[in-house]
TORZAMI-676655 format. One record per atom (N, C-alpha, C, O): residue in one letter; x, y, z. Coordinates in steps of 0.1 Angstrom, whole numbers, padded with zeros to 4 digits, always signed. Each point is the difference from the previous one (the first is absolute). Layout:
BEGIN
AXYZ
...
END
This chain:
BEGIN
M-0053-0352-0434
M+0000-0001+0016
M-0016+0001-0004
M-0006+0006-0009
A-0001-0020+0022
A-0010-0004-0003
A-0011+0019+0010
A+0004+0010+0006
F-0013-0013-0007
F-0008+0012+0009
F-0012-0009+0006
F-0006-0003-0010
P+0002-0002+0019
P-0004-0006+0005
P-0016+0009+0003
P-0001+0010+0007
R-0010-0015-0012
R-0013+0005+0006
R-0008-0004+0012
R+0000-0012+0003
I-0008+0020+0005
I-0004-0001+0008
I-0010-0021+0003
I-0002-0007+0010
A+0000+0006-0025
A-0010-0014+0003
A+0010-0015-0006
A-0004-0011-0002
D+0018+0018+0001
D+0009-0009+0001
D+0003-0007+0012
D+0001-0012+0004
L+0001+0022+0000
L+0005-0001+0016
L-0010-0005+0013
L+0001+0002+0012
A-0008-0005-0017
A-0017-0005+0008
A+0008+0004+0017
A+0003+0010+0006
D-0003-0024-0001
D+0002-0002+0011
D+0012+0003+0009
D+0000+0000+0012
Q+0006+0001-0017
Q+0015+0010+0000
Q+0002+0015+0004
Q+0011+0005+0002
L-0019-0001-0003
L-0004+0017-0001
L+0010+0004+0018
L+0011+0005+0001
F-0020-0008+0010
F+0006+0003+0011
F+0013-0006+0003
F+0009+0006+0005
E-0008-0018-0007
E+0015-0007+0000
E+0009+0011-0005
E+0005+0009+0006
L-0002-0011-0021
L+0003+0017-0006
L-0001+0007+0006
L+0005-0004+0009
I-0010+0018-0004
I+0001+0009+0007
I+0008-0001+0015
I+0009+0008+0003
V-0015-0018+0004
V+0011+0003+0009
V+0017-0003-0002
V+0008+0007+0005
G-0006-0020-0014
G+0009-0003+0003
G+0013+0013-0006
G+0013+0001+0002
D-0028+0010-0012
D+0012+0010-0005
D+0005+0010+0009
D+0011+0005+0001
F-0025-0004+0007
F+0003+0011+0011
F+0008-0006+0010
F+0002+0009+0008
D+0005-0020-0006
D+0009-0007+0008
D+0013+0001-0008
D+0010+0005+0006
R-0010-0008-0020
R+0010+0001-0002
R+0006+0016-0005
R+0012+0003+0001
T-0023+0003-0004
T+0004+0017+0000
T+0010+0005+0012
T+0010+0006-0002
F-0016-0010+0013
F+0009+0005+0010
F+0010-0005+0005
F+0010+0006+0005
R-0011-0018-0009
R+0018-0010+0003
R+0011+0009-0010
R+0010+0005+0004
M-0015-0005-0015
M+0007+0009-0009
M+0001+0015+0010
M+0011+0000+0007
Y-0015+0008-0006
Y+0003+0017+0005
Y+0003-0003+0012
Y+0010+0007+0003
L-0011-0012+0005
L+0006+0000+0016
L+0010-0012+0003
L-0003-0011+0005
Q+0015+0015-0009
Q+0010-0009-0001
Q+0010+0003+0013
Q+0000+0012+0006
G+0008-0019-0002
G+0010+0011+0014
G-0001-0006+0008
G-0009-0009+0000
P+0021+0011+0013
P-0004-0006+0009
P-0009-0001+0013
P+0002-0008+0009
D-0016+0019-0009
D-0011-0002+0009
D-0008-0009-0010
D-0012-0001+0001
V+0018-0005-0009
V-0013-0014-0005
V+0006-0016+0008
V+0011-0003+0005
V-0022-0003-0008
V-0002-0008+0003
V-0007-0012-0014
V-0012-0003-0001
S+0021-0001-0007
S-0012-0006-0013
S+0005-0017+0003
S+0011-0005-0001
T-0024-0001+0003
T-0003-0014-0004
T-0009-0006-0006
T-0006+0007-0009
E+0003-0018+0011
E-0012-0005-0014
E-0009-0001+0004
E-0009-0003-0007
S+0008+0006+0022
S-0014+0003+0011
S-0001+0013-0001
S-0012+0003+0001
F+0018+0005-0001
F-0004+0014+0004
F+0011+0009-0005
F+0012-0003-0003
F-0018+0019+0003
F+0007+0011-0002
F+0008+0006+0010
F+0000-0008+0009
R+0007+0018-0004
R-0003+0010+0011
R+0011+0010-0003
R+0012-0001-0005
V-0018+0012+0010
V+0008+0014-0001
V-0003+0008+0015
V-0011+0004+0004
Q+0022-0002+0001
Q+0001+0006+0013
Q+0008+0010-0001
Q+0012-0001+0001
T-0017+0015-0005
T+0006+0010+0003
T+0000+0011+0013
T+0007+0009+0002
G-0017-0014+0005
G-0001+0007+0013
G-0004+0017-0004
G+0001+0009+0009
L-0006-0007-0024
L-0010+0014-0003
L-0013-0002+0010
L-0005-0009+0007
G+0003+0018-0009
G-0015+0006+0011
G-0013-0005-0014
G-0008+0009-0002
H+0007-0016-0003
H-0012-0007-0011
H-0002-0014+0003
H+0008-0009+0004
P-0016+0009-0006
P-0003-0019+0001
P+0008-0007-0009
P+0009-0009+0003
F-0013+0014-0018
F+0008-0010-0010
F+0012+0010+0000
F-0001+0007-0011
A+0007-0006+0015
A+0016+0001-0002
A+0001-0008+0015
A+0007+0003+0009
N-0013-0009-0009
N+0005-0016+0011
N-0006-0011-0002
N-0004-0005+0011
L+0002-0002-0021
L-0009-0006-0008
L+0006-0012-0004
L+0010-0002-0006
M-0022-0010+0012
M+0003-0012-0010
M-0010-0008-0001
M-0009-0003+0008
I+0011-0001-0021
I-0010-0010-0010
I+0003-0013+0002
I+0011-0006+0000
T-0023+0001+0002
T+0002-0014-0002
T-0010-0005-0004
T-0009+0008-0003
R+0007-0020+0002
R-0009-0010-0004
R+0002-0018+0006
R-0007-0010-0003
E+0017+0012+0010
E-0003-0012+0010
E-0005+0009+0015
E+0005+0009+0006
L-0018-0017-0005
L-0008+0006+0012
L-0005-0011+0008
L-0004+0003+0011
R+0003-0016-0016
R-0002-0010+0011
R+0015-0010+0006
R+0001-0011+0005
D+0006+0017-0006
D+0011-0004+0008
D+0003+0006+0011
D+0012+0003+0000
S-0020+0001+0012
S+0000+0010+0016
S+0015-0001+0001
S+0005+0011+0002
E+0005-0021-0002
E+0014+0003+0006
E+0011+0009-0009
E+0010+0005+0004
L-0016-0007-0021
L+0009+0007-0005
L-0004+0013-0003
L+0008+0008-0005
L-0020-0006+0007
L-0012+0014-0002
L+0005+0009+0014
L+0002+0012+0001
R-0002-0021+0008
R+0003+0007+0016
R+0016+0004-0004
R+0004+0012-0002
N+0002-0020+0002
N+0017+0008+0000
N-0001+0011-0012
N+0003+0012+0002
A-0009-0015-0017
A+0004+0010-0008
A-0006+0019+0001
A+0004+0009-0007
I-0015-0010+0019
I-0005+0012+0003
I+0005+0004+0011
I-0001+0012+0002
Q+0009-0021+0007
Q+0011+0004+0011
Q+0003+0020+0001
Q-0004+0010+0006
P+0014-0013-0017
P+0009+0016-0001
P-0006+0006-0003
P+0006+0010-0004
L-0022-0008+0002
L-0008+0010-0004
L-0013+0003+0011
L-0009+0008-0001
C+0010-0016+0011
C-0002+0003+0013
C+0006+0010+0006
C+0008-0003+0010
S-0009+0016-0012
S+0013+0011+0008
S-0013+0008+0002
S-0010+0000-0007
D+0013+0007+0017
D-0008+0010+0009
D+0009+0014-0006
D-0004+0011+0003
D+0012-0013-0011
D+0011+0012-0010
D-0004+0005-0013
D+0005+0010-0005
F-0015-0016-0002
F-0003-0001-0013
F-0016-0007-0001
F-0005-0009+0007
P-0001+0015-0015
P-0008-0009-0005
P+0002-0010-0014
P+0007+0001-0009
S-0017-0010+0013
S+0002-0011-0013
S-0013-0004-0007
S-0011+0004+0004
A+0014-0014-0016
A-0012-0005-0008
A+0004-0011-0003
A+0012-0003-0001
I-0024-0007-0001
I+0004-0010-0006
I-0012-0006-0012
I-0012-0002+0002
V+0018+0001-0015
V-0007-0002-0006
V-0005-0015-0006
V+0009-0007-0003
C-0019+0004+0002
C-0004-0014-0001
C-0001-0005-0017
C-0007+0007-0007
L+0015-0019+0003
L-0003+0002-0013
L-0008-0016-0001
L+0006-0009-0005
G-0019+0007+0010
G-0009-0010+0007
G-0009+0002+0007
G+0002+0011+0005
T-0017-0017+0001
T-0004+0003+0012
T+0007-0007+0014
T+0002-0012+0002
P+0002+0022+0006
P+0004-0010+0015
P-0015-0001+0005
P-0010+0007-0001
G+0015-0022+0007
G-0006-0006+0007
G-0005+0006+0015
G+0003+0012+0003
I-0012-0020+0005
I-0004+0003+0015
I+0013+0003+0001
I+0003+0012-0002
E+0005-0019+0005
E+0012-0002+0006
E+0010+0008-0002
E+0007+0003+0010
A-0004+0003-0024
A+0014+0012-0005
A-0012+0010+0012
A-0001+0005+0011
E-0005-0006-0020
E-0014+0015+0006
E+0004+0006+0017
E+0003+0011+0004
K-0006-0024+0002
K-0001+0001+0013
K+0022-0001+0008
K+0006+0003+0010
L-0004-0008-0021
L+0020+0002+0004
L+0004+0016-0004
L+0010+0005+0005
L-0018+0002-0014
L+0006+0010-0006
L-0008+0011+0010
L+0008+0008+0003
G-0018-0006+0002
G-0012+0006+0013
G+0012-0003+0014
G+0004+0010+0006
D+0000-0021-0002
D+0003-0001+0012
D+0020+0012-0003
D+0006+0005+0009
H-0004-0005-0021
H+0015+0006+0001
H-0007+0018-0007
H+0004+0008-0008
G-0013-0009+0015
G-0006+0014-0009
G+0001+0007-0016
G+0004+0010-0004
F-0009-0020-0002
F-0002+0008-0014
F-0018-0005-0002
F-0005-0011+0000
N-0001+0024+0000
N-0016-0003-0003
N+0003+0000-0018
N+0011+0003-0006
L-0027-0009+0000
L+0002+0004-0014
L-0002+0016-0001
L-0009+0006+0007
A+0017-0001-0016
A-0003+0015-0003
A-0012+0001-0013
A-0011+0006+0000
E+0019-0013-0011
E-0006-0001-0016
E-0001-0010-0004
E+0009-0009+0002
V-0023+0008-0011
V+0004-0018-0011
V+0000+0010-0014
V-0007+0009-0004
M+0023-0018-0001
M-0004+0009-0015
M-0003-0007-0006
M+0004-0012+0003
P-0014+0016-0017
P+0001-0007-0012
P+0013+0000-0008
P+0009+0008-0001
A-0013-0026-0004
A+0010-0001-0013
A-0011+0003-0008
A-0012-0003+0003
M+0017+0008-0014
M-0007+0007-0011
M+0010-0002-0013
M+0012+0001-0002
A-0028-0004-0008
A+0009+0003-0013
A-0012+0003-0007
A-0011+0002+0004
I+0016-0002-0018
I-0008+0006-0010
I+0006-0005-0016
I+0012-0004-0003
D-0025+0006-0004
D+0006-0004-0016
D+0001+0012-0002
D-0008+0009+0004
L+0022-0007-0011
L+0001+0013-0004
L-0009+0008-0014
L-0003+0012-0001
S+0002-0023-0006
S-0008+0006-0007
S-0017+0005+0004
S-0007+0001-0010
A+0002+0001+0027
A-0012+0005+0001
A+0005+0011+0009
A-0009+0008+0004
L+0016-0007-0003
L+0011+0012+0007
L-0010+0014-0004
L+0000+0005-0011
K-0008-0001+0024
K-0012+0007-0001
K+0008+0018-0007
K+0011+0002+0004
A-0015+0004-0009
A+0004+0015-0001
A+0004+0007+0017
A-0007+0002+0010
E+0015+0000-0012
E+0003+0010+0012
E-0003+0020-0002
E+0002+0006-0011
T-0006-0003+0025
T-0003+0014-0007
T+0012+0009-0003
T+0011+0002+0006
T-0015+0002-0013
T+0011+0014-0002
T-0001+0009+0002
T-0011+0006+0003
N+0024+0001-0003
N+0001+0020+0010
N+0013-0001-0012
N+0010-0006-0003
A-0018+0020-0003
A+0015+0010-0001
A+0007+0000+0006
A+0011-0003-0005
K-0011+0006+0013
K+0011+0003+0013
K+0009-0010+0005
K+0010+0003+0007
C-0013-0015-0011
C+0009-0010+0000
C+0004-0005-0006
C-0007-0003-0010
S+0021-0001+0010
S+0007-0011-0011
S+0012-0012+0011
S+0005+0002+0011
V-0005-0012-0019
V+0004-0011+0002
V+0013-0004-0009
V+0000-0002-0012
E+0014+0002+0022
E+0013-0001-0010
E+0009-0007+0006
E+0006+0004+0010
E-0004-0014-0016
E+0012-0013+0002
E+0015+0008+0007
E+0005+0010-0006
V+0002-0015+0021
V+0005+0004+0000
V+0018-0008+0001
V-0003-0012-0002
G+0015+0012+0004
G+0010-0010-0004
G+0005+0006+0015
G-0004+0009+0008
P+0017-0020-0007
P+0010+0004+0008
P+0010+0011+0006
P+0006+0001+0010
D-0008+0006-0022
D+0006+0022+0001
D-0014+0007+0009
D+0002+0011+0006
Q-0016-0017-0005
Q-0011+0004+0004
Q+0000-0002+0016
Q-0009+0006+0006
N+0016-0013+0002
N-0005-0007+0008
N-0004+0003+0013
N-0007-0007+0008
E+0015+0021-0007
E-0002+0010+0011
E-0021+0002+0001
E-0007-0003+0010
L+0002+0008-0025
L-0010+0003-0002
L-0010-0011+0003
L-0010+0001+0007
W+0016-0013-0013
W-0007-0012+0003
W-0007-0005+0015
W-0011-0004+0003
V+0027+0008+0006
V+0000-0005+0013
V-0010+0008+0009
V-0007-0004+0008
H+0009+0020-0012
H-0009+0004+0009
H-0012+0005+0002
H-0007+0005+0008
T+0006-0010-0024
T-0019+0005-0004
T-0005-0016+0011
T-0009+0001+0008
M+0017-0013-0011
M-0006-0011+0009
M+0002+0000+0012
M-0009-0002+0008
T+0020+0005-0002
T-0005+0004+0014
T-0010+0009+0005
T-0007-0002+0010
E+0007+0015-0019
E-0009+0003+0002
E-0016-0003+0004
E-0008+0002+0010
G+0006-0011-0026
G-0014-0010+0000
G-0003-0008+0016
G-0009-0001+0008
Y+0024-0005-0009
Y-0009-0018+0008
Y+0004+0008+0013
Y-0005-0005+0010
E+0013+0016-0009
E-0002+0002+0017
E+0015-0009+0001
E+0007+0009+0004
L-0001-0016-0004
L+0010-0008+0002
L+0014+0006+0004
L+0004+0010-0005
P+0001-0017+0013
P+0016+0009+0001
P+0007+0002-0012
P-0002-0006-0010
R+0010+0015+0011
R+0009+0002-0015
R+0010-0012-0003
R-0001-0006-0010
P+0010+0004+0018
P+0011-0012+0001
P-0006-0011-0006
P+0006-0006-0009
F-0018+0003+0014
F-0011-0015-0006
F-0002+0005-0013
F+0007-0006-0008
V-0014+0018+0003
V-0002+0000-0010
V+0009+0001-0016
V-0002-0005-0011
E+0012+0013+0015
E+0016-0005-0006
E+0003-0014-0007
E+0003-0002-0012
R-0004-0008+0022
R-0003-0012-0007
R-0001-0006-0009
R+0005-0010-0005
F-0020+0020+0003
F-0004-0002-0011
F+0001+0009-0017
F-0002-0003-0011
G+0006+0009+0016
G+0006+0009-0008
G+0003-0004-0018
G+0002-0011-0003
P-0001+0024-0007
P+0005-0010-0012
P+0011+0000+0000
P+0005-0005-0010
S+0004+0011+0021
S+0013-0003-0003
S+0009-0010+0004
S+0012+0001-0002
V-0017-0011+0007
V+0002-0009+0008
V-0008-0015-0010
V+0000-0011+0005
V-0004+0012-0014
V-0003-0008-0016
V+0011-0005-0003
V-0001-0012+0001
S+0013+0016-0004
S+0012-0005-0007
S+0004-0013+0012
S+0002-0012-0003
S-0002+0016+0012
S+0003-0011+0012
S-0003-0008+0001
S+0009-0008+0002
I-0026+0003-0003
I-0010-0009+0002
I-0002-0004-0013
I-0007-0010-0003
A+0011+0017-0008
A-0004-0005-0015
A-0003-0017-0002
A+0009-0007+0005
E-0017+0001-0010
E-0003-0011-0001
E-0004-0004-0017
E-0010+0005-0004
E+0016-0013-0004
E-0003-0003-0015
E-0016-0002-0001
E-0006-0008+0007
G+0001+0014-0016
G-0013+0000-0003
G-0008+0005+0004
G-0012+0000-0004
V+0019+0008+0019
V-0014+0011+0005
V+0006+0015+0001
V+0011+0003+0004
R-0019+0002-0007
R+0000+0018-0006
R-0005+0006+0014
R-0009-0006+0007
Y+0013+0015-0004
Y-0006+0009+0011
Y-0003+0018-0011
Y+0008+0004-0008
R-0015-0002+0011
R-0009+0013-0001
R-0004+0011+0011
R-0005-0001+0011
Y+0009+0012-0017
Y-0007+0005+0015
Y-0006+0013-0006
Y+0001+0004-0012
F-0008+0001+0021
F-0010+0011-0005
F-0002+0012+0011
F-0001-0004+0012
V+0000+0017-0015
V-0005+0011+0007
V-0011+0006-0004
V+0000+0004-0011
A-0008-0001+0017
A-0017+0005-0003
A+0007+0019+0003
A+0008+0003+0009
F-0012+0005-0019
F+0001+0014+0006
F-0013+0005-0002
F-0009-0005-0006
Y+0008+0021+0016
Y-0011+0005-0005
Y+0005+0012+0001
Y+0008+0002+0009
E-0011+0008-0017
E+0007+0013-0001
E+0009-0002+0001
E+0006+0009+0005
E+0002-0018-0008
E+0018-0002+0001
E+0006-0004+0007
E+0012-0001-0001
Q-0023-0002+0016
Q+0008-0003+0015
Q-0006-0014-0009
Q-0009-0003-0008
P+0020-0004+0017
P-0002-0018+0001
P-0009-0004+0015
P+0002+0003+0012
V-0012-0009-0018
V-0010-0004+0009
V+0003-0013+0006
V+0002-0002+0012
A-0002-0009-0024
A-0003-0013-0001
A+0010-0010-0005
A+0007+0003-0009
T-0006-0018+0016
T+0012-0002-0007
T-0009-0013-0003
T-0011-0003+0005
A+0019-0006-0017
A-0006-0015-0004
A+0016-0007-0003
A+0011+0005-0002
V-0013-0017+0003
V+0012-0009-0005
V-0010-0016-0010
V-0011-0006+0003
T+0020+0005-0013
T-0008-0011-0006
T+0016-0012+0001
T+0012+0004-0001
I-0015-0014+0002
I+0012-0013+0000
I-0009-0011-0008
I-0010-0006+0003
T+0017+0004-0014
T-0009-0010-0013
T+0013-0014+0004
T+0012+0000-0002
R-0018-0008+0007
R+0010-0014-0001
R-0013-0008-0010
R-0011+0003-0001
N+0019-0012-0004
N-0012-0015-0003
N-0010+0004-0013
N-0007-0009-0003
G+0007+0020-0005
G-0012+0004-0003
G-0007+0008+0005
G-0007+0007-0007
I+0006-0006+0022
I-0010+0008+0008
I+0002+0015+0007
I+0012+0002+0003
V-0020+0009+0000
V+0007+0011+0002
V-0007-0003+0016
V-0011-0004+0004
G+0025+0011+0001
G-0003+0000+0022
G+0000+0014-0002
G+0010+0006-0004
V-0023+0000+0007
V+0000+0010+0007
V+0006+0005+0016
V+0001-0009+0008
Y+0004+0025-0005
Y+0002-0003+0014
Y+0008+0016+0006
Y+0005+0008-0009
C-0004-0005+0019
C+0001+0012+0002
C-0009+0015-0005
C+0004+0011-0004
I-0017-0018+0007
I-0009+0013-0007
I-0002+0007+0014
I-0005-0005+0010
A+0011+0020-0013
A-0001+0005+0015
A-0006+0015-0001
A+0007+0006-0008
T-0014-0001+0011
T-0005+0018-0005
T+0000+0005+0013
T-0004-0007+0009
V+0011+0023-0009
V+0003+0004+0012
V-0011-0001+0002
V-0007-0008-0006
P+0001+0018+0019
P-0008+0001+0010
P-0011+0010-0005
P-0011-0004-0003
E+0014+0015+0001
E-0010+0011-0006
E+0000-0004-0017
E+0002+0010-0006
H-0003-0017+0002
H-0003-0004-0015
H-0006-0009+0002
H-0007-0002-0010
R+0005-0006+0019
R-0009-0014-0002
R-0019+0006+0000
R-0008+0009+0004
G+0010-0024-0013
G-0015+0006-0001
G-0008+0004-0013
G-0012+0000-0002
C+0025+0005-0008
C-0004+0011-0009
C+0004-0007-0015
C+0002+0007-0010
G-0002-0021+0011
G+0005-0005-0008
G+0014-0001-0006
G+0002-0009-0009
V+0006+0015+0012
V+0014-0001+0001
V+0003-0018+0000
V+0002-0007-0011
G-0003+0004+0018
G+0005-0018+0004
G-0007-0006-0010
G+0008-0008-0005
T-0018+0009-0002
T-0008-0008-0012
T+0007+0001-0011
T+0003-0007-0009
L+0000+0023+0014
L+0013-0001-0021
L+0011-0008+0000
L+0005-0008-0008
V-0002+0014+0026
V+0013-0005+0002
V+0005-0017-0003
V+0011-0005-0004
T-0023-0001+0006
T-0001-0016-0004
T-0003+0000-0013
T+0009-0006-0005
A-0016+0008-0001
A-0006-0002-0010
A+0005+0004-0012
A-0005-0004-0011
A+0016+0011+0010
A+0008+0006-0013
A+0009-0011-0002
A+0000-0008-0010
P+0012+0007+0023
P+0008-0016-0004
P-0005-0007-0011
P+0005-0001-0011
L-0019-0006+0017
L-0006-0012-0003
L-0005+0003-0013
L-0002-0010-0008
R+0000+0022+0005
R-0004+0001-0016
R+0010-0001-0009
R-0001-0003-0012
E+0010+0006+0018
E+0018-0003-0005
E-0001-0014-0005
E-0001-0006-0011
A+0002+0001+0028
A+0002-0014+0000
A-0010-0013-0017
A+0004-0010-0006
H-0018+0019+0007
H-0006-0008-0004
H+0005+0003-0015
H-0003-0009-0008
A+0010+0020+0002
A-0001+0001-0011
A+0012-0006-0004
A+0003-0004-0012
D+0005+0003+0022
D+0010-0011-0005
D-0001-0016+0002
D+0010-0007+0002
G-0023+0005-0004
G-0002-0016+0003
G-0008-0006+0008
G-0009-0009-0001
Y+0016+0018+0017
Y-0004-0009+0011
Y-0016-0002-0001
Y-0004+0009-0008
E-0005-0017+0013
E-0008-0007+0003
E-0008+0004+0013
E-0012+0004+0002
T+0024-0006+0009
T-0008-0001+0015
T+0013+0008+0005
T+0011+0001-0004
A-0020+0005+0017
A+0005+0006+0010
A-0003-0007+0014
A-0007-0011-0001
I+0011+0015+0016
I-0001-0003+0007
I+0009+0009+0009
I+0011+0004-0004
L-0019-0002+0023
L+0001+0005+0008
L-0003-0003+0011
L-0011-0005-0002
Q+0013+0005+0015
Q-0005-0001+0014
Q-0004+0014+0002
Q+0008+0009-0001
A-0023-0005+0004
A-0005+0012+0006
A+0000+0001+0012
A-0005-0009+0008
S+0009+0023-0002
S-0008+0008+0009
S-0012-0003+0001
S-0007-0006-0008
T+0002+0010+0021
T-0016+0006+0002
T-0001+0009-0011
T-0004-0003-0011
M+0010+0014+0016
M+0005+0014-0003
M-0004-0003-0013
M-0011+0005-0005
G+0018-0015-0003
G+0000+0003-0015
G-0009-0012-0009
G-0003-0002-0012
K-0001-0005+0024
K-0017-0010-0008
K-0004+0007-0014
K+0000-0002-0012
G-0005+0010+0020
G-0011+0009-0010
G+0004+0005-0009
G-0009+0004-0008
L+0023+0000+0003
L+0006+0005-0009
L-0001-0010-0010
L-0005+0003-0011
Y+0011-0016+0015
Y+0007-0008-0009
Y-0016-0008-0006
Y-0003-0006-0011
T-0003+0009+0023
T-0019-0011-0005
T-0003+0010-0018
T-0003-0003-0011
R+0008+0018+0019
R-0007+0010-0013
R+0004-0008-0012
R-0008-0005-0009
L+0024+0006+0009
L+0000-0003-0009
L+0005-0020-0005
L+0011-0004-0005
G-0017+0000+0007
G-0004-0011-0006
G+0010-0017+0010
G+0003-0012-0002
F+0000+0022+0011
F+0006-0013+0002
F-0011-0014+0016
F-0006+0005+0009
E+0008-0015-0011
E-0008-0008+0003
E+0010-0003+0011
E+0012+0002-0001
E-0019-0008+0015
E+0010-0009+0015
E-0003-0012-0008
E-0009-0002-0008
Y+0021-0007+0014
Y+0000-0013-0001
Y+0008-0006+0014
Y+0007-0009+0000
G-0010+0017+0009
G+0005-0007+0019
G+0004+0008+0005
G+0007+0008-0007
D-0008-0007+0018
D+0003+0011+0012
D+0016-0005+0009
D+0001-0011+0005
I+0010+0023-0004
I+0015+0002+0004
I-0007+0005+0014
I-0002+0012+0001
P+0000-0019+0008
P+0000+0004+0015
P+0011+0010+0005
P+0009-0005-0006
I-0005+0013+0012
I+0010+0007+0005
I-0005+0004+0018
I-0010+0004+0006
Y+0027-0009-0001
Y-0007+0002+0016
Y+0013+0011+0009
Y+0012-0002+0003
A-0019+0010-0002
A+0008+0014+0007
A+0006-0007+0020
A-0005-0007+0008
R+0014+0014-0010
R+0004+0000+0015
R+0007+0017+0006
R+0011+0004-0002
V-0020+0002+0008
V+0009+0015+0001
V-0005+0000+0014
V-0011+0000+0005
P+0026-0001+0000
P-0001+0009+0015
P-0004+0011+0002
P+0000+0009-0008
A-0005-0009+0025
A-0004+0012+0002
A+0001+0008+0000
A-0008+0009-0002
S+0029-0011+0008
S+0000+0015-0002
S+0007+0007-0012
S-0001+0012-0002
END
């Protein structure tokens, strides 16, 4: 297997990162509440969190297509969000604004040469363990608390679903960080084409800011590097950006998120 380095990927990194993000959500989220086309991917659960009613799109210049695609998410019964895999133009921004979607966050697309991964803070009270399908409940509960997402939505990302979405050449690994034997953080790594994608980094609120998120991110990456992998990629939240920067990740572009939250 080839293990590409940052230097090998050059100007491809942003497209690689957003493409991996799009592919990951399309693999995890399947079912009757999903619409998947070449232009966009949309899940509409009706649950009370914007990410549970989500559209991911790179088609931002066709106003008619965009208008029709977002229409099911313009309900006052639930919040919704749109992730733009590219920079919206003025026309797209106006269309989104006219339908109640406002810029909520800009996620940096980030990557790291794993040989440059910086030392994480150690804590004798913390440990990171890989978990499998038999520990699905543990991972899902911790992720639900950490990301503050509806549990039925998180269950669609748990380790027990991997057997149903498995692809040749793709490896899913799940991790939980423990503090004094209590589960407090989660992580997932997905390796494709010799590159490590980092997902589902979440820390329960009462343990944020204590270095647990750093540990649960760095430990799987150190293992991946020991296995020969050279590059890791992720999409950082505003909250997580500082953590990843401290570990050595660098920015390669922006991913805007627009949210619509009904007043009710």
